[in-house]
C-alpha positions as CSV (number, residue, x, y, z in Angstrom):
1,X,-73.0,23.3,81.6
2,X,-71.8,26.4,83.5
3,X,-70.4,24.5,86.0
4,X,-68.4,22.2,83.4
5,X,-67.0,25.3,82.0
6,X,-66.1,26.7,85.6
7,X,-64.1,23.2,86.1
8,X,-62.5,23.0,83.3
9,X,-61.2,26.4,83.6
10,X,-59.9,25.3,87.1
11,X,-58.5,22.5,85.6
12,X,-56.5,23.2,82.3
13,X,-54.5,20.2,82.2
14,X,-58.1,18.5,81.7
15,X,-59.3,20.9,78.8
16,X,-55.7,20.2,77.1
17,X,-56.2,16.3,77.8
18,X,-59.8,16.6,76.1
19,X,-58.5,18.9,73.1
20,X,-55.9,16.4,72.3
21,X,-58.2,13.3,72.6
22,X,-60.6,15.1,70.0
23,X,-57.8,15.2,67.5
24,X,-56.5,12.2,67.9
25,X,-59.3,9.7,68.1
26,X,-61.2,11.4,64.9
27,X,-57.8,11.8,63.1
28,X,-57.3,7.7,63.7
29,X,-60.6,7.1,62.6
30,X,-60.4,8.3,59.8
31,X,-57.0,7.2,58.7
32,X,-58.2,4.2,59.1
33,X,-61.4,4.7,57.1
34,X,-59.3,6.2,54.5
35,X,-57.3,2.6,53.9
36,X,-59.9,0.0,55.0
37,X,-61.1,-0.4,51.5
38,X,-57.4,-0.9,50.0
39,X,-56.7,-3.5,52.4
40,X,-60.0,-5.2,51.9
41,X,-59.3,-5.5,48.3
42,X,-55.9,-6.7,48.6
43,X,-57.2,-9.8,51.4
44,X,-60.0,-10.2,48.6
45,X,-57.2,-10.9,45.5
46,X,-54.9,-12.6,47.8
47,X,-57.8,-15.0,48.4
48,X,-58.2,-15.8,44.7
49,X,-54.1,-15.8,44.3
50,X,-53.3,-18.1,47.2
51,X,-56.6,-19.8,47.4
52,X,-57.0,-19.6,50.9
53,X,-60.8,-18.9,52.4
54,X,-59.1,-17.0,55.6
55,X,-58.3,-13.9,53.1
56,X,-61.9,-14.1,51.5
57,X,-63.5,-13.7,55.6
58,X,-60.8,-11.3,56.5
59,X,-61.9,-9.2,53.7
60,X,-65.6,-9.4,54.2
61,X,-65.0,-8.3,58.0
62,X,-62.7,-5.6,57.1
63,X,-65.5,-4.1,54.6
64,X,-68.0,-4.6,58.0
65,X,-65.2,-2.1,59.6
66,X,-65.0,0.3,57.3
67,X,-69.1,0.4,56.8
68,X,-68.9,1.2,60.8
69,X,-66.3,3.7,60.7
70,X,-68.0,5.6,57.7
71,X,-71.0,5.6,59.0
72,X,-69.7,6.7,62.5
73,X,-67.9,9.5,61.2
74,X,-70.7,10.6,59.1
75,X,-73.1,11.0,61.7
76,X,-70.5,12.3,64.3
77,X,-69.1,15.1,62.1
78,X,-72.9,16.2,61.2
79,X,-73.1,16.7,64.8
80,X,-70.1,18.3,65.4
81,X,-71.3,21.0,62.5
82,X,-74.6,21.3,64.0
83,X,-73.0,21.6,67.7
84,X,-69.9,23.9,66.7
85,X,-71.6,26.5,64.4
86,X,-69.0,28.2,62.2
87,X,-67.6,31.5,64.0
88,X,-68.7,34.7,63.0
89,X,-65.0,35.7,62.6
90,X,-64.4,32.9,60.2
91,X,-64.0,33.8,56.3
92,X,-67.1,32.0,54.6
93,X,-64.6,30.0,52.6
94,X,-64.4,27.8,55.9
95,X,-67.8,27.2,56.2
96,X,-67.9,26.2,52.3
97,X,-65.0,23.8,53.1
98,X,-66.4,22.2,56.1
99,X,-70.0,21.3,54.2
100,X,-68.0,20.1,51.3
101,X,-65.7,18.2,53.2
102,X,-68.9,16.4,54.6
103,X,-70.7,15.7,51.6
104,X,-67.3,13.9,50.0
105,X,-67.7,11.8,53.1
106,X,-71.0,11.0,52.6
107,X,-70.0,10.1,49.0
108,X,-67.5,7.8,50.3
109,X,-69.7,6.3,52.9
110,X,-72.3,5.4,50.2
111,X,-69.4,3.7,48.1
112,X,-68.0,1.7,51.4
113,X,-71.9,0.7,52.5
114,X,-72.6,-0.3,48.7
115,X,-68.9,-2.5,48.9
116,X,-70.5,-4.2,51.9
117,X,-74.0,-4.8,51.3
118,X,-73.1,-6.3,47.7
119,X,-70.4,-8.5,49.0
120,X,-71.9,-11.9,48.2
121,X,-72.9,-11.0,44.4
122,X,-69.9,-9.1,43.5
123,X,-67.7,-11.9,45.6
124,X,-68.2,-14.0,42.6
125,X,-66.3,-11.6,40.4
126,X,-63.0,-11.0,42.1
127,X,-62.2,-8.3,39.6
128,X,-65.7,-6.3,40.2
129,X,-65.1,-6.7,44.1
130,X,-61.5,-5.5,43.6
131,X,-62.8,-2.3,42.1
132,X,-65.5,-1.9,44.1
133,X,-63.2,-2.1,47.2
134,X,-60.2,0.5,45.6
135,X,-63.1,2.9,44.5
136,X,-64.3,2.5,48.6
137,X,-60.5,3.3,49.3
138,X,-60.0,6.3,46.7
139,X,-63.3,8.0,47.8
140,X,-62.6,7.7,51.3
141,X,-58.9,9.2,50.5
142,X,-60.9,12.4,48.9
143,X,-62.7,12.7,52.2
144,X,-59.6,12.7,54.0
145,X,-57.6,15.2,52.0
146,X,-60.8,17.5,52.4
147,X,-60.9,17.0,55.9
148,X,-57.0,17.9,56.3
149,X,-57.9,21.2,54.0
150,X,-60.7,21.9,56.6
151,X,-58.9,21.4,59.4
152,X,-56.1,23.9,58.1
153,X,-58.4,26.7,57.0
154,X,-60.2,26.4,60.8
155,X,-56.7,26.9,62.3
156,X,-55.4,29.4,60.4
157,X,-58.7,31.0,59.1
158,X,-58.5,34.2,61.0
159,X,-55.1,35.3,58.9
160,X,-57.5,35.2,55.6
161,X,-58.7,39.0,55.0
162,X,-62.9,38.8,55.4
163,X,-63.2,39.9,51.7
164,X,-66.7,37.6,51.2
165,X,-66.5,35.4,48.3
166,X,-64.1,37.4,46.2
167,X,-61.6,36.0,44.1
168,X,-58.9,37.7,45.7
169,X,-59.7,35.6,48.9
170,X,-60.3,32.5,47.0
171,X,-56.7,33.1,45.4
172,X,-55.3,33.6,49.0
173,X,-56.7,30.7,50.6
174,X,-55.4,28.6,47.7
175,X,-52.3,30.0,48.3
176,X,-51.6,29.9,51.6
177,X,-53.6,27.4,53.0
178,X,-53.8,24.7,50.4
179,X,-50.7,25.0,48.7
180,X,-48.2,26.8,50.6
181,X,-44.6,27.5,49.5
182,X,-41.6,26.9,51.3
183,X,-43.0,25.3,54.4
184,X,-41.3,21.8,54.9
185,X,-43.1,20.8,58.0
186,X,-46.3,21.3,55.7
187,X,-44.8,18.9,53.1
188,X,-43.4,16.6,55.1
189,X,-46.6,15.7,56.5
190,X,-48.0,14.8,53.6
191,X,-45.3,12.5,52.7
192,X,-46.5,11.0,56.1
193,X,-50.1,10.2,55.3
194,X,-49.6,7.4,52.5
195,X,-48.0,5.5,55.4
196,X,-50.1,6.7,58.2
197,X,-53.3,5.5,56.3
198,X,-52.2,2.1,55.5
199,X,-50.5,1.5,59.2
200,X,-53.8,2.9,60.8
201,X,-56.1,0.8,58.6
202,X,-54.4,-2.4,59.2
203,X,-53.6,-1.5,63.1
204,X,-57.4,-1.4,63.7
205,X,-58.4,-3.8,61.3
206,X,-55.9,-6.3,63.5
207,X,-58.0,-5.0,66.8
208,X,-61.2,-5.3,64.7
209,X,-60.7,-9.3,64.2
210,X,-59.6,-9.8,67.9
211,X,-62.9,-8.2,69.1
212,X,-64.9,-10.2,66.0
213,X,-63.5,-13.6,67.4
214,X,-66.7,-14.5,69.3
215,X,-69.4,-12.7,67.0
216,X,-67.8,-14.7,63.7
217,X,-66.7,-18.2,65.0
218,X,-64.2,-18.9,62.1
219,X,-61.8,-20.8,64.5
220,X,-58.5,-20.0,65.9
221,X,-56.1,-20.5,62.8
222,X,-58.2,-18.2,61.2
223,X,-57.8,-15.2,63.5
224,X,-54.1,-16.3,64.4
225,X,-53.1,-15.8,60.4
226,X,-55.2,-12.7,59.6
227,X,-54.5,-10.7,63.3
228,X,-50.7,-11.5,62.3
229,X,-50.8,-10.7,58.4
230,X,-52.6,-7.4,59.7
231,X,-49.9,-6.9,61.8
232,X,-47.4,-7.6,59.1
233,X,-48.9,-4.6,57.3
234,X,-49.3,-2.0,59.9
235,X,-45.5,-2.7,60.6
236,X,-44.1,-2.9,57.2
237,X,-46.1,0.8,56.9
238,X,-45.3,2.3,59.9
239,X,-41.4,0.9,58.9
240,X,-42.0,3.2,55.9
241,X,-42.9,6.3,58.0
242,X,-40.1,5.8,60.2
243,X,-37.5,5.8,57.2
244,X,-39.0,9.3,56.0
245,X,-38.8,10.5,59.6
246,X,-35.3,9.6,59.5
247,X,-34.4,11.1,56.0
248,X,-36.2,14.6,56.7
249,X,-34.5,14.6,60.5
250,X,-31.3,14.3,58.5
251,X,-32.0,16.6,56.5
252,X,-33.6,19.1,58.6
253,X,-30.3,18.9,61.0
254,X,-28.1,19.1,57.8
255,X,-30.1,22.5,57.3
256,X,-29.6,23.3,60.9
257,X,-25.8,22.4,61.0
258,X,-25.5,25.6,58.4
259,X,-26.9,28.1,60.1
260,X,-25.8,27.2,63.9
261,X,-22.8,24.7,63.8
262,X,-22.2,24.6,67.3
263,X,-25.7,24.1,68.7
264,X,-26.4,20.8,66.3
265,X,-25.5,18.3,69.4
266,X,-28.6,19.0,71.4
267,X,-30.7,18.5,68.1
268,X,-29.4,15.4,67.2
269,X,-29.8,13.6,70.6
270,X,-33.5,15.0,71.1
271,X,-34.3,13.6,67.5
272,X,-32.7,10.4,68.1
273,X,-34.7,9.9,71.4
274,X,-38.3,11.1,69.3
275,X,-37.1,8.2,66.7
276,X,-36.5,5.8,69.4
277,X,-39.6,6.2,70.9
278,X,-41.2,6.1,66.9
279,X,-40.0,2.8,66.8
280,X,-42.2,1.5,69.0
281,X,-45.2,0.8,67.3
282,X,-43.0,-1.0,65.2
283,X,-41.5,-3.3,67.2
284,X,-45.0,-4.0,69.0
285,X,-46.5,-5.2,65.7
286,X,-43.0,-7.2,64.5
287,X,-43.7,-9.2,68.1
288,X,-47.5,-9.8,67.0
289,X,-46.7,-10.6,63.5
290,X,-43.8,-13.2,64.2
291,X,-45.9,-15.0,67.3
292,X,-47.0,-18.4,66.9
293,X,-50.5,-17.1,68.9
294,X,-51.4,-13.7,67.9
295,X,-54.7,-13.9,70.0
296,X,-53.1,-13.8,73.1
297,X,-51.7,-10.3,72.3
298,X,-54.5,-7.9,72.1
299,X,-53.4,-5.7,74.6
300,X,-50.2,-5.7,72.3
301,X,-52.1,-4.5,69.6
302,X,-53.9,-1.6,71.4
303,X,-50.3,-0.5,72.9
304,X,-49.2,-0.6,69.3
305,X,-52.1,1.5,68.1
306,X,-52.0,3.9,71.1
307,X,-48.3,4.8,70.6
308,X,-48.7,5.4,66.9
309,X,-51.5,7.7,68.3
310,X,-49.5,9.9,69.6
311,X,-47.7,10.8,66.4
312,X,-50.9,12.8,65.5
313,X,-50.5,15.3,67.4
314,X,-47.3,16.5,65.5
315,X,-48.6,15.4,62.3
316,X,-51.8,17.5,62.6
317,X,-49.8,20.5,63.9
318,X,-47.2,20.0,60.9
319,X,-50.6,19.8,58.6
320,X,-51.8,23.3,60.1
321,X,-48.2,24.8,60.5
322,X,-48.0,28.3,58.5
C-alpha cells in the first residue's frame, strides 16, 4: 500500500486519471441503470403496438441489463462505503445521506430484480409489464437523485458547521446543498439529467445487445434492428441535450456581454469549440442508426459512449458547484 501511495505521489497525473475514472464509470452506470427500466418498458409497449417479436426479446435483454447493473452498483457501493469510511470532519448528515442513498438503491434493485424474474408470467399482461418496468425506472431515478445529493454533500460538506443534528444544520444543508439559490450551473445540470439518463441507458443498451449476440442467438436481423433502435434513442436524447447546451450557452454569453462587452469573442470561440465536440456522440449514434448493418459498428458504439462519458466531468462539477 505504501508503495502505491509513493507511486501516485510521484505521478500526480495517474492519480488524477484514476479519480476521473472513479467519477465517470459509476456515474455512467448509474445514469444507464436509472433509465434502462423505461427503455425496456418502451420496447415492450412497441412489441404489442407494432406486433414485432424483436421488441419483446429486446425488452427482456434490457431487463437483464438492468438486473446486472443494479446488483453491480449495489455491491460496489456497499464495498465503497465499507472501505471509504466517513471522515471525522464531515457532518453527520453526510453519513446519514450516504446510507439512505444505499437503501434507496437497494429498494430499486429489488424492483428491477422482480421485473426481470417475473418476466414470463408478467409478459402475458402487457399493462402490468409496462407498469412494473416504469416502476423500476422511477425507483432507480430516486436512487440517482439521492446519489447526486450525497455527492454534493460530500464535496461541500466541510462548509457545513459541525453542529450535530440540530435543526439549524439540517436547514442549512437543505438550503445550500439541495436547493441552492442563484446557482445557474447547478440548475442547468439538473436540466441535463433526463437527457443523460435516456442517452446513457440506450447507449449502454446498444452495446449490451452487441455483446449478447453470441449468448442469445436471435439472428442478425434482430440485433441489427434493435441496435439501430437503441442508437436512434441515444441520438435523440443527446440531440435534446445539445439543444439545451446551446440555449444555456447563448444565455450565459448574453449575460457576459452585458458585464464585459469587449471580451465576448474569446468566450464565443471557446463555447463553439465545446459545442462542436459535444455533437460527436450524436453524429456517431446517427451513423449507427442509419447503417444497414449496425452489428459491424461495435467500435463506433463504444466511441460514441466514451465521447458522451467525457461530458460527465463538467456535469459532476456543476452538480457540486457552490
